[in-house]
Structure formats: structure tokens, C-alpha cells
N, C-alpha and C positions, 0 to 999 in steps of 0.2 A: 939538620935544621929544618929541612922540608917535612920530615916526619913529625917534628915538634910543632910546626905550624899547622899541620893537618890535624893534630890531636887537640889543638886549642878549642875549636868549635864544639867538639864532643865534650870536653871538660866543662865548658861554659854551660852547655845544655844539661849536663848531669847536675851541676851546681844549682841551676835554676829549678830543675825538677825537685831536688832535695829541699830547696827553700819553699817551694810551693806545697810540698808534702807536709812540711813543718807547719805552714800556715793553716792547711786544711785540718791537720790533727789538732792544732790549737783551737780552731773554730769548733771542731766536733767536741772537744773537751769542754769548751765554754758552754755549748748548747746542752751538753749532758748535765751540767750543773743547774740549768734553769728548770723551773717547775712548769710543765706544760699546762696550758689552760685554753679552752676553746670558748669562743664567744660567737653568738649568732646575732646578726643585725637584720632588721625586718623590712627595711625599705631603702631604696636608692635615692636618698634625699639629704638635704643639708643637716637636718636634726639628728642624723646618724653619724655625723662626722667626727665626734670626739674619739671613739675607739680607733678610727682610721688614722687620725693625727697622732694619737699616743703611740700607735704601732710604728708609723713612719718616722717619728722623732726619736724612737728608741726608749721611750719612757718606761714601757712595760719591762723591757730587758734590763734596764737599769735597776729595776726593783725585783729582779730574779725570776721573771716570768717569760716563758716562751709562748706567746699568745698567738693562737690561730683564729682568724676571723673568717666566718662563713656567712653566706647570705641565705635567708629562708623567709617565707611569708610569716606574718606575726603568729598565725595559728601553728604552723609547723615549727617555728622557733620555740614557742612555748611547749609544744609536745616534746621537742628535743631536750629542752631543759628538764622537764619532768621525768624523761627517760634516762637522764644522766649523761646524755650525749654531748651536751654543752654545760658549762658552769654558770654562764651569764648570758642573758638575752637582752638586747637593746630595743627599747620602744615596743614592747609587747604589753602595753599599758592596760587596756581593758581586759585582755586575755588573762593577765596576772590576777586581776580582781575576781573575775568569774571563776577561774580555776581554784582560787583560795576559798571562795564561797562553796565550792563543790568538795572541799576537803583537802586540797593540795596545800603544800607548804610554800607556794610561790609568794615572793615578798619584794617590795621595793627597797633598794638601798640608796637610791638617788634619782634625781630628775633635774635636767638642765633648764627646764622652762616651767613656769607656772601659768602659762596661757598658750592657747593653740595658735601657732603661726600658719594659719590656714586662711584661704579665701573660699567663700561659697560661690563658685563660678557657674555661669549660666550662658546659654546662647542668647543672641540678641532679641529673640522673640519674647523672652521672659522679662517683663518690666517690674513686676512686683512679686512678693512671695506667694500671693494668691494664684498667680499664673502657673505655679508649679503643679497645681492639681491636675492629675491625669498624665503627668510627665514622668520621664525615666531619670532617676537619680543614681549616679554611679558611685560605687565605693570599691575599695580594694578587696576586702574579704568581710563577710558577715562576722561580727564579733571583734573586728579590728578597730583601731581608733577612728579612722575616717567614717566607718559605719556608725559608731556611737555618736560622733559629732554631727553627722547628717541627721540622724534621728532626733538628736537634741534640738537642732535648728528647726526641723520641721514641726516638732511639738511646740516650740516657741512661737511659731507662726500659725498655730492652731490647725496644723495639718497632721493627719494620722499616717505615719510611715507605712502602716500595714494596708491601708485602704485607699488613701488619697494619691499615692504615687506608686511607681514600680521601682523597687530597689534592684540594681544590677551590679553583680560582682565582675570586676575586671582584673583582679589579682594584684596588679602592681600600680603604684602611684603614677608612674610615667604613662601608663595606659589610659589613665583618666583623661589626660589632655588629648590623646589620640582618639579616645571615645567621643569627646566633644567634636573634634575635627571631622570624624567619620560619621557623625550623626547617629552613633550607637546609643548615646545618652544625651540628655538635655541639660543636666546640671551635675555638679559634684563638689564636695569639699576637697580642695587641692592644697597641698603644703608647698613650702619653698623647695626648690625654685620653680616647680611646675606651675604654680599660680602666675608667676611672672611670664612664663612662656605662653600660658593661655591668654593673658592680657595682650601680649604682643601679637597674637593671632586674631585679636578682635573680640574675644569673649569678655563678658561683663562680670565684674565683681559685684554680686548682689549684696554681699555682706562681708566685711572685714572681721574675721572671727577672733582677732586679738581684742575686739571691742565687745565680746560676748557678755562681759559683766560678771563673769564667774571665774574662779580659779579652776584651771584644768591642766593637769600635769602632762607634759609630753617630753620626748627625749629621755625616757625613763631607763634606769638600770635595774634589771630584775634578776633575782637569783632565787635559791631555795634556802629555807631556814637550816636545812641539814648541811649545806655548804658552809654557811656562816659558822655553825656550831662545830662542824667536823674539820674544816680547813680554814680556820679563822685567819691564820697568818697569810694564806694565799688571798683571802678576801680583802684583807687590809692592804696587801701589796698591790692588788688590782686597783683598788680605789686610789692609792697614791699615784699610780700611773695614769689613771683616768683623770684625776684632778690636775695633774701636770699637763695632760692633753687639753683640758679646758683653759688653763693658763696660756698655753701656746696658741690656742684658737683666738683668745682675746687680745694677745699681745703681738702676734706675728701674722699679719694679714697675708703677706705674700706667700709664705709657706702654706698656710691653711687653704688658701684659694687653689694652689697647685694640687694639694692633696685631694680636695673636694672634686676638682676637675678630673683627676686620675680615677677616683673611685666611682664617680657618677658617669664618667665618660662624656661629660658635657663639653661641647665644642664652643659654646658661647661664653667667653670669659667674662664679658660685661655682666651677663645675667648671673653668673656664679658670684661675682663680686658684690652685686646688689643683694643677692640672697644671703651671702656671708654677713654683710653689714647689717641687714635687718635682724638676723639672729643675734649678732653680737650686741646689738642695742637692747635686746630683751633677755639675753641669757644671764642666768644666775652665776655669781662668782663661786659660790659654794652650793652644790646641788642637793640641798635639803628638800626632801619630798614634802610638798605642801599638803597638810592634813585636809584643808578645804578642797584641794584638787581631787583627792580620793573621795571625799564626800560627794562631789559633783558626779563622779563616775557611778557611785552607788545609787544616786538618785535616778540615773538612767537605767539602772538594773533592778528597780524596785519590784519587778515581777518575779525575779529569781529568788528561790528559797534562801532565807537568811540575809538578804540584802537590806531590807527595810529595818532600820534601827541598828545596823551593824556599826561598831566603832571603827571609824576609818584608821585609827592608829594601829589596829591589829594587822593591817596590810603593809606596815612600814617598819623597817629596822633602822633605828636611829643610832645604834651603838657604834657602828663602824666609824661614821663621821665624828661622833662624839669623842671616841678614843683618839682619832687622828688630831682633833682639835686640842684635846687635853695634852697630847704628846708634843704639841707645838708645831705640827706639820703644816697646818693651815697658816700659821703666823709666818713661817719661813717661806711659804709659797707666795703669799701676798704681803709684802712688807709695808704697804701703805693701806 
């Protein structure tokens, strides 16, 4: 009896090990059936949240994709896309257009917003746009969306970005707020939730860029025409997962805020909730890329060869969303 009693813990341990092995093997087999896909997101901000939410909620896996999400600046993300290192890049908006003008096959397959959820933030010494003359304007990277927006705003105020101000690159959206706080820059276009943080620190919103009066696509989904043509099934499965991520964002605030906090490492939950709510208010239910939004980008690139007079539709693939709509996927996604 003693021998039998002594052997029971060993038997239980062996049984548990066997069960764990079976679970691991089953998980490995499941992963092996999934199609790998790598996505690069370009900023740690709320308008990058849809891939994070789709990943965390298991939407991509449900559609047969093993999605790996990596962070890179917009320029590096676009370079990785063109090199074939990633299949999709999130929010490399202006870089997508400029690369296409240079002969690349970069193309939009979606955009969650048709207006920029940015604030043009300034220090308290700046009272009017004219006060920006001679000042330092921060952007993430030259050629990225904040840079394009800053130049567009300055031209709107009859200021020359090349001569009337000094443009300063600070690499990351979060560093623009730090740049203001450390007196490295005097002004910057800052997206959610960084603009809320800047306001809480006493910096002034010189202009609410949602009121710019022009369509301007942000939160874009960018890929290559060769991916759509060569791996169409994967492209459609990706968009199914992405669309489900949008639905989750719009319908599950608690889950979405938790995911945004996790990926942005934001400690201020109230700030994240406010940013979430503002974006939810403006976010499209179906991410059709606005033709007028691409036209606005082209207007800001008129000095680039081929930009003036370019058809904005050439930069957009409508077919993936059109097919999903025709197949009834959008109708099942949103029943009302």
C-alpha cells in the first residue's frame, strides 16, 4: 500500500505532463495551419489601435492568419513594405502616396478616418498663427503625416514652411509633447491622445485640425498591389479581421480602452478613454478611402513629379471592400 501511495504523485505528474504536451502539440498544429502575415504600425497613438484590437480579440486568427505586429516609424514601415518584409503598413499615409508617385506599387485598401484628429499645439507665448514666424515646429519625421499636416497648416496661415519656421524632427508622436515641455520646439501638430496630454500640461490648442475644412485620410491601411494580386485570399482575410477590429472598437469600449492602454503603455486611463471616445465619434464604420482625402495629400505634394493632375483613384484599391460587401460580409458585420 505504501508503495502504491508513493507512486500516485508520479503517476499524476506523468499524466499532467502528457496532457500539457497534447495541448502544446495541438496549439502548434493550429499555428501551422495559419498563414503568417506581418504588419507594421507607425505610431504609438489611438489611431493605430484597430490592428491591436483585432489581434487581441483573435479576429485575425479566426480568419486563418497568424499576424505579427511590429512598430516602426512611418518611413521605415513603408521601406519594410516595399522590401517585402511586411505585407501591410498602418498609417504610412503620405509616404504611400509619395512612393507611388516615384513608381512603387504602394496602395491604400482602407482608412478609418476622413479627417485628422490632430491639434496644432503651441506654447503659451504664441497667441496667433502670425506668432509662429521664426519659431520651431516639431514633427515626427519629414514626409510623415504630421509633417504634411504641419506644412499644410502653415501654408493656410500664409507662412512658408521652408523659410518662416524651423521644422524639427523628433521621430515619435509622444516625443512632440516632451519637445514642448522641454522647450525643444514651440509648436507641433499632435494626434490623440498626445494632444490631450499637452492640453493638461498647459499648452494651447491653436487650431483643432478636425475643422480644417478638407477631407484628409488618417488611420490608413497600406499594402502593395502585388500583395493584392498575388495573395488576394490573405488580403481579404486580413480585411475581414481588420473590419471586425473596427466593430469591436466601436461596440466594446472597455476592451478597446484596455488594449489601447496596453499597447501605448499609457497610465492615465481617463485620458485614454477620452481619446477613445473622440475617435469613436469620428471613425468610419466601413473604412473606404476617401478620394478627396487623397486629393488633399496630392495638393500638398504638387512639387513632386507627377503629383499635379494625378488621379487620386490610382492610389486606392476599392476591390477588396467591394468584394466583401458583395459577399454579404459587411451586412453580417453591422446588422443595423
